[in-house]
N, C-alpha and C positions, 0 to 999 in steps of 0.2 A: 504494500500500500504506500502511496506517495506521501511525503511530508506535506502537511496542509496548514491552513490558517483559518481564521474565523469565518463562518459562512455569512453570505449576504442575507439580511432579513427584510430587504426592501420589497416593493411590489414586483410582480412578475412571476412569483411562485406562490403557491398556496398550500398550507399544511393539509394533509389528507390522512385518512386511515389507510392501512395497507389494502391490498387488492380486495374488492368486494367479495364477500363470502360466496356469492353466486357466480363469480367470474372464474372460469376454468384457468388453471395455471398455465396451460399451453396456448391461451389466447394470444394472438399477436399484439404487440404494442409498438406503435410508430405514429409520427405526426401524419395527419391526413394528406398533407402536401409533400410527403417525403420524396416521391418520384420526381417532383418538380424542383424542390428546394434542398434535397439531400437529408441525410447521407445517401449517396447514389450507388446503384448497382452498376456494374461495368457497362451494361447495355444502355444506361441512361446518361453516362458521362459525355461531356463535350470533347470530341476527339481532337479539336484544335487547341485545347488548353495544354500547357507545358507541364504535365504531371511528373512528379518523381515516382518512378515505377519500382515498387518494392515487392512485386509478385502479387500476394493476396490483397495488398492495399496500394492505392495511389494517393499521393499527397500533393495538393496544389501549392507551389511555392509562393511566397510573398515576402515583402521587405520585413526584416526583423524576426523571421521564423528560423529557429534552429532545430534540426531534426537529429534524434539519437535512436539508434537501434539497440534494444535491450536483449541481451544474449543470455541464455540459460547456461549456468555453470555445468561443466561436465560434458554436455552434448554440443555446445557451441551453436545451438539452435536459436534463431531469432524468434522471440516469443511476443514481443510488443514493440510499438513505435512510441517514443517519447517526443513530444513537441513542446518547445519552450517559446512562448509568444505572449506579448502584452503583459509582461510581469507575472505570467502564470505558467503552469504546466498542464499538459493534456496527454494522458497515456491512452492509446487506442489499441484494441485487440479485436480481431474478427474470428468468428467461430462458424463452423458448418451448422445448419439448422434444417429441420424438416421443411418441405415445400409449403404445407398448409397450416402449420402451427408455429408458435413462437417459443422463445426461451426466457425472455426478460422477466416475466412475473416470477418464475421459479428461481432464477438466478438472483434476483433482487432479494427474495426471501432468504436465500442462503447467505448472501452478503450480510444482511441484517443479523442473522443468527451468529455469524462469525464475529461481528463487531461486539455483540453482547457477551459472547464467550470470552473475549479479551478484556472484559470489564469496561467497555466503552458505551457510548450512547448512539442511537440512530433515530433520525427524523425522516419520516416518509412525507413527500410532498409532490405536488403537480408542477412540472416545469415546462420548458420550451419543447421538450421531446416526449412529454407524457410523464408517467410516474417515475420518480427518482428518489434517491436517498442522499442525505447528508450524514456522514458518520464521523464520530469523534472517538479516537482510541488513545488511551494513556501511553506515553512514551516511557520506555524503560529508563529510570533515573540512575545516573551515576552518583559518586560520592558528593559532588558539588552541584548536581543538577537540581532544578526545581521539580520537586515531586509532583507538582500539580500540572506540569506541562502535558500537552496532548497533541495529537495530529488530527487534522480534519480533512475530509475529502467529500466531493460531490460525485456521486455515481450516476451516470446516465446510460441508457441503453435503447437501441432501436432494432426491431425485428424487420429484416428485409426479405427479399425472395431467396430462400434457401441459405440465408446467412443471418447472423446476429452480430451487431457491432456494439462493443462496450467502451465507454469513456470514463476516465477517472480524472477529475479536475481539481487543481490545487492552486494556491497563490492568490494574487490580487483579484482574480475572477470570482472569488468567494466574498469579496467585500466592496469591489469597485464595479458599478454598473456598466461603465464603458468597457472595462476589461472582460466582464461577463459576456457582453454582446459579442466582443471580438472572438472569444474562445468558442462560443456557440456557433458563430459563423464558420470558424475553422473546422469544428466537428461536422457541420453540415456539408462542408466541401469535400470530405473524405469519400473516396470511391472504393467499394469492396469488389474484388475480383474473385468470385466463388469458384469459377472453373466448372468443368463438366464431370470431373472424376468423382466416383462415389466416395463419400466420407461419412463416418458416424456423426450424429448430432453431438455438439459440444467440442469436437476436435478443432484445434486451432487451424485456421486456413494458413498454409505455409507462407512465410515471409523470406525475403532474401535481400542481399545488398542491391543498391540501385543498378539497373541495367545500363543506364546512361550516365553521362557526366553532369547531369542536371544538378543544380544547387538549390538548397532550400533558402538561400539568402540572396536573391537577385537585387540589382541596384534600384529597381523600381517595383512597386507593388503590382500583383497580378490583377 
């Protein structure tokens, strides 16, 4: 989980109870305008845009954006993409999903359970992408550390066609409305390349090093 700061309590989000008891956990969760506004499926992306191609994900470069590939120790497998932008961080991961059902409601409940087991707090709310969580987890304190310190993160998720995209947001986007909008727009611009190969639900869609020399920090914004 990423290091986090205090969440934004301003308008734009609304506290909610967790998924309605009558809502099946495999119901898809996505903005109504997802196909037009993103996050995008590969078939929906604008081919003229200069995406950084990471295999299972494509990232649209823009001024001030720094991209990091997060690698699993031991296997050297790329498991996530870290994006530093607008004084914030956004970690994105894409997973295979069934064609007609979603993963976010179930995964969100599991994230909440993990946060509580670590002695943290979790707040369910409605955000720009639908149901989401803001989680607070205590930080392991050293001899001179403040025992009351904690980490905060905003967890967002979108169910697409045969894929699920999860984002973990930290930094100024949790307190600054302008940074929040910038990170939400960045998340919307992500393209998921599911591919045609069979994959079990919840398997990470493979990521790799960029196939081109494209940079995530061009001299002008995209």
